[in-house]
C-alpha positions as a Python dict, from the first residue, in 0.01 Angstrom:
ca = {
    (1, 'M'): (0, 0, 0),
    (2, 'A'): (267, -241, 137),
    (3, 'L'): (539, -452, -8),
    (4, 'Y'): (444, -826, -8),
    (5, 'T'): (669, -1123, -29),
    (6, 'Y'): (503, -1412, -196),
    (7, 'K'): (543, -1773, -321),
    (8, 'A'): (337, -1863, -633),
    (9, 'I'): (299, -2112, -908),
    (10, 'D'): (321, -2017, -1266),
    (11, 'A'): (128, -2178, -1560),
    (12, 'H'): (408, -2446, -1600),
    (13, 'G'): (385, -2556, -1240),
    (14, 'K'): (707, -2398, -1142),
    (15, 'S'): (747, -2234, -798),
    (16, 'V'): (814, -1861, -811),
    (17, 'L'): (939, -1618, -529),
    (18, 'G'): (907, -1240, -546),
    (19, 'R'): (788, -928, -400),
    (20, 'V'): (523, -687, -523),
    (21, 'D'): (307, -399, -379),
    (22, 'A'): (-36, -480, -267),
    (23, 'V'): (-315, -344, -27),
    (24, 'N'): (-378, -679, 137),
    (25, 'L'): (-356, -1058, 62),
    (26, 'F'): (-675, -1043, -154),
    (27, 'D'): (-524, -770, -364),
    (28, 'L'): (-193, -952, -374),
    (29, 'E'): (-379, -1257, -519),
    (30, 'Q'): (-559, -1055, -778),
    (31, 'R'): (-238, -889, -893),
    (32, 'L'): (-57, -1219, -928),
    (33, 'A'): (-354, -1375, -1109),
    (34, 'R'): (-326, -1087, -1371),
    (35, 'M'): (38, -1194, -1405),
    (36, 'G'): (-63, -1560, -1475),
    (37, 'L'): (44, -1670, -1125),
    (38, 'D'): (-139, -1869, -851),
    (39, 'L'): (-54, -1748, -486),
    (40, 'V'): (56, -2014, -255),
    (41, 'T'): (173, -1798, 41),
    (42, 'G'): (223, -1436, 103),
    (43, 'A'): (313, -1189, 377),
    (44, 'P'): (415, -827, 427),
    (45, 'S'): (796, -784, 362),
    (46, 'A'): (1026, -635, 610),
    (47, 'Q'): (1220, -458, 329),
    (48, 'K'): (1115, -134, 192),
    (49, 'S'): (1307, -164, -120),
    (50, 'R'): (1101, -213, -440),
    (51, 'L'): (1367, -388, -623),
    (52, 'I'): (1213, -735, -696),
    (53, 'A'): (1400, -1023, -543),
    (54, 'G'): (1708, -797, -511),
    (55, 'A'): (1789, -818, -901),
    (56, 'R'): (1828, -545, -1161),
    (57, 'V'): (1616, -511, -1466),
    (58, 'K'): (1826, -573, -1770),
    (59, 'R'): (1888, -305, -2033),
    (60, 'P'): (1719, -510, -2323),
    (61, 'D'): (1401, -524, -2119),
    (62, 'L'): (1408, -140, -2090),
    (63, 'I'): (1479, -111, -2471),
    (64, 'N'): (1181, -336, -2546),
    (65, 'F'): (975, -133, -2293),
    (66, 'C'): (1060, 202, -2466),
    (67, 'F'): (1005, 56, -2816),
    (68, 'H'): (676, -113, -2732),
    (69, 'L'): (528, 209, -2569),
    (70, 'E'): (665, 433, -2849),
    (71, 'Q'): (480, 234, -3114),
    (72, 'L'): (165, 208, -2925),
    (73, 'A'): (173, 575, -2821),
    (74, 'G'): (239, 686, -3171),
    (75, 'A'): (-68, 481, -3284),
    (76, 'G'): (-290, 649, -3031),
    (77, 'V'): (-329, 345, -2806),
    (78, 'P'): (-377, 452, -2429),
    (79, 'I'): (-81, 392, -2207),
    (80, 'V'): (-258, 160, -1969),
    (81, 'E'): (-355, -67, -2254),
    (82, 'G'): (-6, -59, -2394),
    (83, 'L'): (142, -148, -2054),
    (84, 'V'): (-106, -439, -2019),
    (85, 'D'): (-5, -574, -2355),
    (86, 'L'): (353, -541, -2272),
    (87, 'R'): (308, -710, -1922),
    (88, 'D'): (157, -1010, -2094),
    (89, 'S'): (446, -1058, -2328),
    (90, 'I'): (741, -1000, -2100),
    (91, 'D'): (941, -1308, -2014),
    (92, 'S'): (1124, -1159, -1724),
    (93, 'L'): (906, -1221, -1409),
    (94, 'R'): (1090, -934, -1209),
    (95, 'F'): (1017, -678, -1487),
    (96, 'R'): (658, -813, -1534),
    (97, 'E'): (612, -728, -1160),
    (98, 'V'): (735, -384, -1226),
    (99, 'V'): (507, -330, -1514),
    (100, 'S'): (220, -467, -1328),
    (101, 'G'): (288, -203, -1069),
    (102, 'L'): (290, 78, -1320),
    (103, 'V'): (-55, -33, -1450),
    (104, 'E'): (-191, -40, -1094),
    (105, 'T'): (-43, 307, -1024),
    (106, 'I'): (-176, 476, -1350),
    (107, 'E'): (-514, 309, -1293),
    (108, 'G'): (-503, 476, -945),
    (109, 'G'): (-490, 819, -1122),
    (110, 'K'): (-119, 900, -1167),
    (111, 'S'): (57, 978, -1477),
    (112, 'L'): (318, 752, -1660),
    (113, 'S'): (611, 960, -1514),
    (114, 'Q'): (480, 969, -1176),
    (115, 'A'): (439, 580, -1188),
    (116, 'L'): (798, 537, -1318),
    (117, 'A'): (935, 764, -1039),
    (118, 'E'): (809, 502, -787),
    (119, 'Y'): (1070, 252, -928),
    (120, 'P'): (1407, 457, -906),
    (121, 'E'): (1604, 130, -907),
    (122, 'V'): (1471, 63, -1254),
    (123, 'F'): (1408, 404, -1416),
    (124, 'S'): (1668, 676, -1361),
    (125, 'K'): (1576, 1046, -1275),
    (126, 'V'): (1677, 1128, -1633),
    (127, 'F'): (1443, 868, -1776),
    (128, 'V'): (1152, 991, -1556),
    (129, 'S'): (1232, 1362, -1639),
    (130, 'L'): (1223, 1294, -2017),
    (131, 'V'): (900, 1102, -1987),
    (132, 'R'): (753, 1385, -1780),
    (133, 'S'): (861, 1631, -2044),
    (134, 'G'): (727, 1421, -2313),
    (135, 'E'): (391, 1409, -2142),
    (136, 'Q'): (377, 1777, -2095),
    (137, 'T'): (484, 1875, -2450),
    (138, 'G'): (292, 1604, -2628),
    (139, 'K'): (608, 1444, -2767),
    (140, 'L'): (600, 1122, -2563),
    (141, 'P'): (640, 890, -2871),
    (142, 'D'): (962, 1092, -2977),
    (143, 'V'): (1097, 1086, -2630),
    (144, 'L'): (1055, 707, -2597),
    (145, 'K'): (1205, 668, -2931),
    (146, 'A'): (1515, 867, -2837),
    (147, 'L'): (1540, 676, -2508),
    (148, 'A'): (1528, 347, -2691),
    (149, 'E'): (1818, 466, -2918),
    (150, 'T'): (2017, 577, -2629),
    (151, 'L'): (1980, 246, -2446),
    (152, 'K'): (2066, 61, -2757),
    (153, 'W'): (2389, 254, -2785),
    (154, 'E'): (2478, 180, -2429),
    (155, 'D'): (2400, -185, -2466),
    (156, 'E'): (2625, -205, -2783),
    (157, 'L'): (2906, -11, -2606),
    (158, 'A'): (2886, -244, -2303),
    (159, 'A'): (2889, -550, -2543),
    (160, 'Q'): (3202, -410, -2722),
    (161, 'T'): (3368, -343, -2384),
    (162, 'K'): (3311, -697, -2275),
    (163, 'K'): (3437, -829, -2599),
    (164, 'I'): (3759, -615, -2564),
    (165, 'L'): (3817, -735, -2208),
    (166, 'M'): (3762, -1103, -2291),
    (167, 'Y'): (4105, -1144, -2461),
    (168, 'P'): (4322, -970, -2204),
    (169, 'L'): (4149, -1147, -1921),
    (170, 'F'): (4204, -1481, -2096),
    (171, 'V'): (4562, -1414, -2168),
    (172, 'G'): (4618, -1257, -1825),
    (173, 'S'): (4474, -1562, -1657),
    (174, 'I'): (4717, -1773, -1863),
    (175, 'V'): (5011, -1556, -1752),
    (176, 'I'): (4921, -1587, -1396),
    (177, 'V'): (4878, -1960, -1402),
    (178, 'V'): (5197, -2008, -1594),
    (179, 'T'): (5380, -1770, -1341),
    (180, 'L'): (5250, -1955, -1034),
    (181, 'F'): (5338, -2297, -1194),
    (182, 'L'): (5692, -2189, -1262),
    (183, 'M'): (5750, -2018, -943),
    (184, 'I'): (5599, -2272, -709),
    (185, 'Y'): (5664, -2602, -889),
    (186, 'L'): (5932, -2582, -1162),
    (187, 'V'): (6192, -2331, -1032),
    (188, 'P'): (6208, -2494, -679),
    (189, 'Q'): (6294, -2828, -845),
    (190, 'M'): (6563, -2661, -1050),
    (191, 'T'): (6711, -2452, -763),
    (192, 'G'): (6865, -2765, -590),
    (193, 'F'): (7032, -2872, -908),
    (194, 'I'): (7178, -2522, -979),
    (195, 'R'): (7312, -2487, -631),
    (196, 'N'): (7480, -2832, -632),
    (197, 'M'): (7679, -2732, -949),
    (198, 'G'): (7928, -2560, -718),
    (199, 'Q'): (7965, -2235, -916),
    (200, 'E'): (7883, -1888, -856),
    (201, 'I'): (7509, -1825, -929),
    (202, 'P'): (7437, -1523, -1154),
    (203, 'L'): (7244, -1226, -1030),
    (204, 'Q'): (6926, -1292, -1236),
    (205, 'T'): (6917, -1650, -1113),
    (206, 'R'): (6948, -1540, -742),
    (207, 'I'): (6663, -1299, -797),
    (208, 'L'): (6451, -1579, -956),
    (209, 'I'): (6526, -1799, -658),
    (210, 'H'): (6429, -1534, -402),
    (211, 'V'): (6110, -1467, -595),
    (212, 'S'): (6029, -1834, -612),
    (213, 'D'): (6091, -1876, -239),
    (214, 'F'): (5850, -1590, -174),
    (215, 'F'): (5584, -1752, -392),
    (216, 'V'): (5635, -2087, -220),
    (217, 'G'): (5612, -1942, 126),
    (218, 'Y'): (5339, -1685, 64),
    (219, 'W'): (5138, -1815, -224),
    (220, 'W'): (4826, -1751, -30),
    (221, 'A'): (4905, -1389, 13),
    (222, 'V'): (4992, -1353, -359),
    (223, 'I'): (4646, -1486, -455),
    (224, 'A'): (4466, -1295, -186),
    (225, 'A'): (4644, -953, -243),
    (226, 'P'): (4442, -842, -554),
    (227, 'F'): (4107, -921, -383),
    (228, 'A'): (4216, -758, -59),
    (229, 'A'): (4317, -442, -242),
    (230, 'W'): (4002, -433, -443),
    (231, 'F'): (3776, -462, -138),
    (232, 'G'): (3989, -226, 67),
    (233, 'I'): (3977, 40, -208),
    (234, 'K'): (3593, -5, -231),
    (235, 'A'): (3557, 28, 138),
    (236, 'A'): (3781, 334, 174),
    (237, 'A'): (3589, 504, -112),
    (238, 'R'): (3254, 441, 52),
    (239, 'A'): (3386, 574, 388),
    (240, 'N'): (3582, 879, 268),
    (241, 'P'): (3435, 1111, -19),
    (242, 'A'): (3795, 1245, -74),
    (243, 'V'): (3920, 895, -151),
    (244, 'A'): (3630, 828, -381),
    (245, 'Y'): (3706, 1153, -569),
    (246, 'A'): (4069, 1072, -602),
    (247, 'I'): (3997, 719, -740),
    (248, 'D'): (3760, 861, -998),
    (249, 'D'): (4007, 1126, -1094),
    (250, 'L'): (4291, 864, -1118),
    (251, 'T'): (4068, 650, -1336),
    (252, 'L'): (4037, 929, -1597),
    (253, 'R'): (4424, 963, -1596),
    (254, 'V'): (4504, 596, -1660),
    (255, 'P'): (4692, 568, -1998),
    (256, 'A'): (4488, 434, -2287),
    (257, 'V'): (4186, 350, -2080),
    (258, 'G'): (4125, 697, -1915),
    (259, 'P'): (4067, 900, -2230),
    (260, 'I'): (3820, 633, -2356),
    (261, 'L'): (3621, 640, -2034),
    (262, 'R'): (3607, 1013, -2047),
    (263, 'K'): (3471, 1021, -2404),
    (264, 'I'): (3213, 747, -2298),
    (265, 'I'): (3086, 959, -2013),
    (266, 'L'): (3071, 1287, -2207),
    (267, 'S'): (2895, 1112, -2493),
    (268, 'R'): (2636, 980, -2255),
    (269, 'F'): (2606, 1337, -2109),
    (270, 'A'): (2570, 1497, -2449),
    (271, 'S'): (2316, 1254, -2569),
    (272, 'S'): (2106, 1288, -2249),
    (273, 'F'): (2146, 1670, -2254),
    (274, 'A'): (2028, 1688, -2620),
    (275, 'M'): (1719, 1466, -2546),
    (276, 'M'): (1614, 1667, -2241),
    (277, 'Y'): (1681, 2008, -2415),
    (278, 'G'): (1491, 1898, -2731),
    (279, 'S'): (1202, 1778, -2508),
    (280, 'G'): (1156, 2135, -2358),
    (281, 'I'): (1355, 2092, -2037),
    (282, 'T'): (1556, 2410, -1937),
    (283, 'V'): (1944, 2405, -1961),
    (284, 'L'): (1981, 2439, -1584),
    (285, 'D'): (1744, 2155, -1508),
    (286, 'A'): (1906, 1939, -1785),
    (287, 'I'): (2250, 1994, -1638),
    (288, 'R'): (2128, 1916, -1274),
    (289, 'S'): (1958, 1587, -1403),
    (290, 'T'): (2266, 1475, -1613),
    (291, 'E'): (2503, 1516, -1320),
    (292, 'E'): (2370, 1199, -1168),
    (293, 'I'): (2433, 984, -1485),
    (294, 'V'): (2796, 1086, -1533),
    (295, 'G'): (2903, 839, -1256),
    (296, 'N'): (3239, 1018, -1225),
    (297, 'R'): (3297, 1268, -935),
    (298, 'P'): (3541, 1503, -1103),
    (299, 'L'): (3321, 1533, -1419),
    (300, 'E'): (3016, 1565, -1191),
    (301, 'S'): (3182, 1847, -1006),
    (302, 'A'): (3278, 2016, -1339),
    (303, 'L'): (2915, 1998, -1456),
    (304, 'R'): (2790, 2138, -1118),
    (305, 'T'): (3037, 2422, -1159),
    (306, 'A'): (2923, 2491, -1517),
    (307, 'G'): (2572, 2496, -1408),
    (308, 'Q'): (2635, 2750, -1134),
    (309, 'Q'): (2811, 2977, -1393),
    (310, 'I'): (2512, 2949, -1634),
    (311, 'A'): (2274, 3045, -1337),
    (312, 'E'): (2510, 3346, -1277),
    (313, 'G'): (2452, 3475, -1637),
    (314, 'K'): (2717, 3300, -1836),
    (315, 'N'): (2621, 3135, -2164),
    (316, 'L'): (2657, 2759, -2203),
    (317, 'T'): (2965, 2770, -2433),
    (318, 'A'): (3156, 3001, -2200),
    (319, 'A'): (3073, 2788, -1898),
    (320, 'F'): (3183, 2459, -2057),
    (321, 'T'): (3499, 2638, -2194),
    (322, 'D'): (3596, 2746, -1839),
    (323, 'V'): (3562, 2415, -1677),
    (324, 'G'): (3753, 2236, -1956),
    (325, 'L'): (3501, 1958, -2023),
    (326, 'F'): (3517, 1945, -2402),
    (327, 'P'): (3794, 1994, -2662),
    (328, 'P'): (3795, 2309, -2885),
    (329, 'L'): (3617, 2138, -3177),
    (330, 'V'): (3324, 2045, -2965),
    (331, 'I'): (3312, 2390, -2798),
    (332, 'R'): (3289, 2539, -3150),
    (333, 'M'): (2981, 2303, -3225),
    (334, 'L'): (2825, 2416, -2902),
    (335, 'R'): (2885, 2785, -2984),
    (336, 'I'): (2727, 2742, -3336),
    (337, 'G'): (2432, 2558, -3187),
    (338, 'E'): (2372, 2820, -2924),
    (339, 'N'): (2401, 3111, -3175),
    (340, 'T'): (2169, 2937, -3422),
    (341, 'G'): (1918, 2816, -3169),
    (342, 'A'): (1983, 2460, -3259),
    (343, 'L'): (2158, 2353, -2944),
    (344, 'D'): (1988, 2009, -2926),
    (345, 'R'): (2121, 1940, -3281),
    (346, 'A'): (2477, 2056, -3179),
    (347, 'L'): (2468, 1832, -2873),
    (348, 'L'): (2378, 1532, -3091),
    (349, 'N'): (2673, 1620, -3321),
    (350, 'V'): (2897, 1617, -2993),
    (351, 'S'): (2749, 1283, -2900),
    (352, 'Y'): (2821, 1158, -3260),
    (353, 'F'): (3180, 1298, -3252),
    (354, 'Y'): (3252, 1112, -2915),
    (355, 'N'): (3077, 790, -3033),
    (356, 'R'): (3310, 774, -3333),
    (357, 'E'): (3614, 859, -3120),
    (358, 'V'): (3524, 576, -2872),
    (359, 'R'): (3493, 325, -3141),
    (360, 'E'): (3821, 421, -3292),
    (361, 'S'): (3998, 437, -2960),
    (362, 'I'): (3853, 97, -2851),
    (363, 'G'): (3982, -64, -3177),
    (364, 'K'): (4335, 88, -3116),
    (365, 'V'): (4349, -22, -2756),
    (366, 'Q'): (4235, -386, -2861),
    (367, 'A'): (4517, -388, -3125),
    (368, 'M'): (4766, -284, -2852),
    (369, 'I'): (4656, -518, -2590),
    (370, 'E'): (4703, -853, -2776),
    (371, 'P'): (5078, -790, -2854),
    (372, 'A'): (5144, -639, -2511),
    (373, 'M'): (4998, -939, -2317),
    (374, 'T'): (5190, -1173, -2548),
    (375, 'L'): (5519, -974, -2484),
    (376, 'V'): (5460, -1007, -2097),
    (377, 'L'): (5412, -1377, -2121),
    (378, 'G'): (5723, -1409, -2340),
    (379, 'A'): (5933, -1191, -2107),
    (380, 'I'): (5840, -1391, -1805),
    (381, 'L'): (5921, -1726, -1980),
    (382, 'G'): (6241, -1581, -2126),
    (383, 'W'): (6361, -1455, -1783),
    (384, 'V'): (6298, -1800, -1628),
    (385, 'M'): (6474, -1992, -1908),
    (386, 'L'): (6763, -1758, -1898),
    (387, 'S'): (6803, -1767, -1526),
    (388, 'V'): (6768, -2154, -1520),
    (389, 'L'): (6953, -2263, -1828),
    (390, 'G'): (7220, -1987, -1825),
    (391, 'P'): (7419, -2150, -1520),
    (392, 'V'): (7356, -2500, -1676),
    (393, 'Y'): (7508, -2382, -2003),
    (394, 'D'): (7805, -2216, -1828),
    (395, 'T'): (7891, -2538, -1652),
    (396, 'I'): (7861, -2753, -1965),
    (397, 'S'): (8081, -2506, -2158),
    (398, 'K'): (8358, -2532, -1893),
    (399, 'M'): (8368, -2914, -1905),
    (400, 'K'): (8672, -3069, -2083),
    (401, 'F'): (8614, -3375, -2274),
}
């Protein structure tokens, strides 16, 4: 089966471009017909990636996918029929193509988890592992429900983060624009007047003039510097794993932001670990799978070390204590869960603990950002006003009427 690039017409007469797997052009036409599309042109794609049109599937689509299958699987509806119903109701053309591929793969004799594994750019290894465990234990509806709840939490967290960032980005943009206006336009006009007054220029005014001259002469460098630094750091991280590790470690140490990021990562880890353990996946396999969703190299290394210690005979609580992943309160929860055999419930408590901490921390940071940004803007304006008006006031005060 090859990946085909196609151009088609939908039911509204709109032209649609995309990529989908097919055996040949006839098979491609049949697959598109089942998606409500009429094939115009099609040819084998030179790309091997199965990411449709280079775009990612959005998290709300995955939430709807899990919720839909959980309801139908719980009602005893076969998976293929559930996927066909879902395919016909999806608005996103890209995700519709993915679901169509799942239907084709399952009809070819593979299980749902095997079909999901063929789309790693859409369904993570943890997602696939949980579905596979649900199929093996007969708890697929429960697994899908847990996945939907986890995705909802991640979506809410992402929305909260965007909401928090909007205000500082807005105020920060105003600060940058005002600073550029002052340094490039206003201060140079006042500089000639100050120098012509014939008196000694104060230190803060001389500093302001030098800063303004730099902005006027190198404004392009001032604007390009943040972008150059960003792309330079990204390129260095891709080229050197040690640089990438150092950047991730520094991210966790940034005041205010670092601890929140750490809690978010560990909450996601605990929630996924609890789902996998509750679904019958062994502790070692669960740790190996969750290493990939951490997204932070120091924490990923700590989890790998904990997994090695557990493989050598240490219990879960002792391993996590040695690597310093969790605070004492959480370690006690894990110890109780391990001793009582309810480790999955203890891990869910850990996730709840961190979720609450994240919400509280985000609220505190948001309350701190607003006055901090206002203070920065006020300090810049105050410095400029003091440096410009100070010499003028001194000259006026020395005049004799």
